[in-house]
C-alpha distance (Angstrom), angle and dihedral (degrees) to the residues before:
residue distance angle dihedral
X1 . . .
X2 3.82 . .
X3 3.79 119.4 .
X4 3.75 101.0 16.5
X5 3.74 156.3 48.4
X6 3.79 122.4 -78.5
X7 3.76 118.8 -58.8
X8 3.79 110.3 -133.8
X9 3.77 106.0 -151.4
X10 3.75 120.0 -154.7
X11 3.77 129.3 -157.7
X12 3.81 89.0 -107.1
X13 3.80 93.4 54.9
X14 3.81 93.7 47.0
X15 3.81 91.4 49.4
X16 3.79 94.6 49.0
X17 3.80 106.9 37.2
X18 3.79 132.7 44.4
X19 3.80 113.5 -118.2
X20 3.82 92.9 -108.4
X21 3.82 90.7 64.0
X22 3.79 98.5 47.7
X23 3.80 92.6 91.1
X24 3.80 92.1 50.2
X25 3.77 94.2 48.9
X26 3.79 101.1 46.0
X27 3.79 101.7 118.7
X28 3.79 103.5 -158.6
X29 3.77 96.4 -125.1
X30 3.75 132.2 64.9
X31 3.79 120.0 -96.9
X32 3.76 128.9 168.7
X33 3.75 132.5 -159.2
X34 3.78 133.7 -169.6
X35 3.79 112.2 -126.8
X36 3.75 139.2 160.8
X37 3.78 112.5 -100.1
X38 3.83 121.1 -142.4
X39 3.83 90.8 -84.2
X40 3.83 91.8 55.4
X41 3.82 95.7 -108.5
X42 3.79 116.0 128.1
X43 3.79 118.3 -124.0
X44 3.78 137.0 163.6
X45 3.78 116.7 -103.9
X46 3.78 129.9 -172.8
X47 3.78 107.6 -115.1
X48 3.79 102.6 -162.9
X49 3.78 131.0 -10.2
X50 3.79 117.0 174.9
X51 3.76 144.0 113.3
X52 3.79 122.8 -153.3
X53 3.79 106.4 -167.1
X54 3.80 95.6 170.3
X55 3.80 98.8 46.8
X56 3.84 110.2 115.3
X57 3.81 91.5 -146.6
X58 3.79 93.9 58.4
X59 3.79 116.1 82.1
X60 3.76 120.4 176.8
X61 3.79 101.7 -156.0
X62 3.78 105.5 35.2
X63 3.84 97.6 91.9
X64 3.76 141.8 59.1
X65 3.82 118.5 -151.0
X66 3.82 111.5 -126.5
X67 3.83 106.9 168.7
X68 3.78 141.7 -10.9
X69 3.79 125.5 -141.2
X70 3.81 115.1 -98.8
X71 3.84 88.3 -129.1
X72 3.80 133.7 22.3
X73 3.80 112.0 -84.4
X74 3.81 87.4 -124.8
X75 3.83 85.1 71.1
X76 3.82 95.1 54.4
X77 3.79 115.3 113.8
X78 3.80 96.5 -172.0
X79 3.81 138.4 16.0
X80 3.82 116.5 -169.5
X81 3.79 127.2 -178.7
X82 3.81 114.6 -156.9
X83 3.80 129.1 -176.5
X84 3.82 102.3 -176.4
X85 3.80 100.7 164.8
X86 3.79 106.3 18.3
X87 3.81 95.6 -112.3
X88 3.81 98.2 51.6
X89 3.78 120.6 68.0
X90 3.79 129.5 -173.3
X91 3.80 126.7 -165.0
X92 3.83 102.3 -166.7
X93 3.80 122.2 -169.2
X94 3.79 130.2 -171.9
X95 3.79 132.9 -166.3
X96 3.79 140.3 165.4
X97 3.80 113.0 -110.4
X98 3.79 128.6 -141.7
X99 3.82 87.0 -93.9
X100 3.87 90.3 60.4
X101 3.82 89.8 -112.1
X102 3.81 119.3 133.0
X103 3.84 113.0 -122.3
X104 3.80 132.8 -170.3
X105 3.79 133.0 -161.4
X106 3.78 130.7 169.4
X107 3.75 146.3 -160.9
X108 3.81 112.7 -133.8
X109 3.80 121.2 -159.6
X110 3.80 122.5 -167.1
X111 3.83 129.7 -156.4
X112 3.80 91.2 16.2
X113 3.79 114.7 -167.2
X114 3.81 101.7 170.5
X115 3.79 141.6 9.7
X116 3.77 133.4 -171.4
X117 3.78 133.2 176.3
X118 3.80 129.4 -165.4
X119 3.77 120.5 -161.4
X120 3.78 113.5 -122.6
X121 3.81 94.7 -106.8
X122 3.82 94.0 59.1
X123 3.81 98.2 44.1
X124 3.78 116.7 114.9
X125 3.78 124.2 -145.9
X126 3.81 87.3 -96.5
X127 3.82 89.4 63.9
X128 3.80 92.5 49.0
X129 3.79 109.9 34.2
X130 3.78 110.9 89.5
X131 3.83 92.1 -1.0
X132 3.83 98.3 69.0
X133 3.84 104.5 122.9
X134 3.81 86.6 -18.3
X135 3.80 132.3 103.8
X136 3.79 108.4 -136.6
X137 3.78 136.1 179.6
X138 3.80 113.2 -132.5
X139 3.79 112.0 -137.0
X140 3.81 122.5 -143.2
X141 3.79 91.6 10.6
X142 3.81 115.0 -175.3
X143 3.80 88.8 -160.6
X144 3.83 91.3 55.4
X145 3.82 90.5 48.9
X146 3.81 90.5 50.4
X147 3.82 92.2 50.5
X148 3.83 92.5 46.3
X149 3.81 90.7 51.0
X150 3.81 92.9 48.8
X151 3.81 91.0 47.2
X152 3.81 92.6 51.3
X153 3.81 90.4 47.5
X154 3.81 85.7 62.1
X155 3.83 88.3 58.4
X156 3.79 92.6 -108.4
X157 3.78 124.5 124.7
X158 3.81 106.7 -147.7
X159 3.79 93.8 -173.7
X160 3.78 116.5 -134.8
X161 3.79 111.1 -15.6
X162 3.80 126.6 -165.0
X163 3.80 135.6 -158.7
X164 3.82 108.5 -126.7
X165 3.79 123.8 -172.5
X166 3.83 137.8 -179.9
X167 3.79 132.0 174.0
X168 3.82 118.4 -149.0
X169 3.80 121.7 -168.8
X170 3.83 112.5 -109.2
X171 3.81 90.4 5.7
X172 3.80 104.6 64.3
X173 3.78 134.7 -140.4
X174 3.80 124.0 -31.0
X175 3.81 119.3 -163.0
X176 3.80 124.4 -173.6
X177 3.79 133.2 -177.3
X178 3.81 105.1 -151.4
X179 3.79 143.0 136.9
X180 3.82 100.0 -119.0
X181 3.80 142.4 3.0
X182 3.77 138.2 -162.7
X183 3.79 134.9 -178.7
X184 3.80 123.2 -141.1
X185 3.79 122.0 -139.0
X186 3.82 116.5 -108.3
X187 3.82 110.8 -88.7
X188 3.81 130.0 -175.0
X189 3.81 112.5 -102.8
């Protein structure tokens, strides 16, 4: 595999993704998930294990980790993005717990100035590495600077804005330019 260390495929990765996408979806840090194998027994599988030191899209120091999902994104049953007021944004996720109860948690963003979403198949390693199941803040973001400049040109001071990013398996990468964020605890729904 050009530009990196060995990719250790797991049964779960081979089942879920065609071989041509394995390079794109290698996350750069180890994650595991519990899944049913073909016999119906549940076992833990490695999801992605790879490091791509030579990839130009992967930067090691351009992000700050803010929060990790309470469950693996492979366990999510629903991901909903809501923008009820125009400046508030909610990324709500649901899953079924070990107790067969449906739970929901959400990321809330306040004073939102921009949003972009990339489908999983067009994400680069930069969108995945470090942000897989993890909310991160992107440092020195050119996109954030562009949005701040455009906002100020409209004679509005947005305060300090940040570039937030999270990658969710089967959903893709969500990026938000906003002032603040918070994550709710999982609650039964």
